[in-house]
C-alpha distance (Angstrom), angle and dihedral (degrees) to the residues before:
residue distance angle dihedral
M1 . . .
K2 3.87 . .
I3 3.83 90.6 .
R4 3.74 91.9 51.7
I5 3.82 92.8 51.5
V6 3.79 91.7 48.9
T7 3.88 92.5 44.3
A8 3.77 89.3 51.7
A9 3.79 91.6 48.0
I10 3.85 90.3 50.3
A11 3.81 90.4 48.0
S12 3.78 91.2 52.7
L13 3.88 89.5 51.0
L14 3.75 89.1 57.8
T15 3.79 93.4 54.3
C16 3.78 104.3 42.1
C17 3.81 133.1 101.2
P18 3.87 124.4 -98.9
A19 3.80 123.6 -76.0
L20 3.82 139.3 164.6
A21 3.75 121.9 -77.5
G22 3.78 115.9 -104.4
D23 3.77 148.1 178.5
Y24 3.81 93.6 -83.3
A25 3.77 93.4 56.7
T26 3.81 89.6 45.9
A27 3.83 90.7 51.0
L28 3.80 90.1 49.4
G29 3.79 91.2 49.1
E30 3.82 91.4 50.8
C31 3.80 90.3 48.1
L32 3.75 92.4 49.6
Y33 3.78 91.1 49.6
K34 3.81 93.9 46.9
N35 3.76 91.2 50.2
T36 3.79 99.1 50.3
T37 3.76 120.7 107.7
S38 3.71 124.1 -144.3
A39 3.80 90.6 -95.9
D40 3.86 90.3 50.4
K41 3.77 89.9 52.5
T42 3.82 89.0 52.0
T43 3.84 89.1 53.0
L44 3.79 91.8 46.6
T45 3.77 92.2 46.5
Q46 3.80 90.4 51.9
W47 3.81 89.1 48.6
A48 3.78 91.7 51.7
F49 3.76 89.8 49.9
V50 3.85 93.0 48.0
T51 3.88 90.3 45.8
L52 3.84 91.4 50.0
G53 3.85 88.7 42.6
K54 3.88 87.9 64.7
S55 3.83 91.5 64.9
S56 3.79 121.3 95.6
A57 3.84 91.9 -121.3
T58 3.85 92.1 61.8
K59 3.82 99.6 36.1
S60 3.78 89.3 79.0
I61 3.81 93.8 58.3
A62 3.83 103.2 31.7
S63 3.74 135.2 33.2
I64 3.82 119.2 -161.0
P65 3.75 118.5 -169.3
A66 3.81 114.7 -120.1
A67 3.83 92.5 -123.7
K68 3.86 90.1 55.1
T69 3.82 90.0 48.7
Q70 3.80 91.1 51.2
E71 3.81 91.9 46.3
I72 3.83 92.7 50.8
D73 3.86 92.6 43.8
Q74 3.86 91.4 51.9
K75 3.82 92.7 45.0
T76 3.84 90.1 51.1
K77 3.71 93.5 46.3
N78 3.83 90.7 52.5
L79 3.80 90.7 46.8
L80 3.78 94.1 50.5
M81 3.86 92.3 44.9
K82 3.88 87.9 51.5
L83 3.77 94.0 49.8
A84 3.85 93.6 43.6
T85 3.78 92.1 50.5
S86 3.81 96.8 44.4
S87 3.78 123.4 21.2
C88 3.78 95.7 19.0
S89 3.81 103.7 31.6
K90 3.80 94.3 121.7
E91 3.78 91.8 53.4
A92 3.83 93.1 44.0
V93 3.85 91.0 53.3
Q94 3.76 90.0 50.8
V95 3.78 90.3 51.7
A96 3.77 90.3 49.4
L97 3.81 91.4 50.6
H98 3.76 100.0 41.8
E99 3.82 108.7 21.4
P100 3.75 104.3 25.0
T101 3.73 99.1 150.4
T102 3.84 106.2 60.0
G103 3.81 100.4 -6.2
L104 3.77 95.9 112.9
Q105 3.79 92.5 48.1
D106 3.78 91.1 47.1
A107 3.83 90.1 48.8
V108 3.79 92.2 52.6
T109 3.75 88.9 47.0
A110 3.81 91.1 53.0
M111 3.81 89.4 48.1
S112 3.76 91.8 47.6
T113 3.77 91.9 50.0
E114 3.79 89.8 57.0
M115 3.82 91.1 47.7
I116 3.87 91.5 49.9
R117 3.79 91.2 47.4
E118 3.88 89.7 52.8
Q119 3.79 92.8 46.1
I120 3.82 92.2 49.5
R121 3.78 92.4 48.7
T122 3.79 91.4 51.7
Q123 3.81 104.9 31.5
A124 3.74 103.9 35.6
K125 3.85 99.4 47.0
N126 3.76 93.5 112.5
V127 3.79 94.3 49.7
L128 3.81 97.9 42.0
S129 3.80 106.9 29.4
N130 3.73 111.7 112.9
S131 3.75 92.2 -14.6
L132 3.77 92.5 153.7
L133 3.82 89.0 54.3
T134 3.71 98.1 52.3
S135 3.85 133.5 70.6
G136 3.75 122.2 -116.9
N137 3.81 90.0 -88.4
G138 3.82 93.9 55.0
L139 3.83 94.8 -105.9
Q140 3.77 121.9 128.7
S141 3.79 110.1 -102.0
G142 3.82 106.6 -155.9
S143 3.81 93.1 -52.3
G144 3.74 88.1 -49.5
S145 3.75 94.1 -64.1
N146 3.86 96.5 125.9
L147 3.78 91.7 47.0
I148 3.80 93.1 47.2
K149 3.81 90.8 47.0
N150 3.85 89.9 52.6
L151 3.86 90.4 48.6
L152 3.76 90.6 49.9
K153 3.80 92.4 51.4
K154 3.79 90.3 60.3
């Protein structure tokens, strides 16, 4: 019975009109993120890649077959439904009650933001670490004093 109610609530979220993001969507997004396994995060990262791959900015550098896009979209939909009807059912019901129009999209955005933050922290360390303290060629420039002086001049 509980799963039917949550499933109906999620279905209503997908068919409603737009609204502002709110606390309930953020709470659902945080719950979704906290309850994802490593395999779930792989699926969600692939979905984010496929989703971004549909934009004109990325089409020129990556081509994703339609069948793969459909596969990843379905896998993600099933994963989100599973999480929303089990681990995060209370949060999903609150979103359905209080933020029914774009709550689910806002929750997925909140979850994705956490995933992106985590990926940037782990994957971009070499590019971003101490970037203000290095010169353009990656070499230390007097503990960054020259670079910082140049930045402050502007």
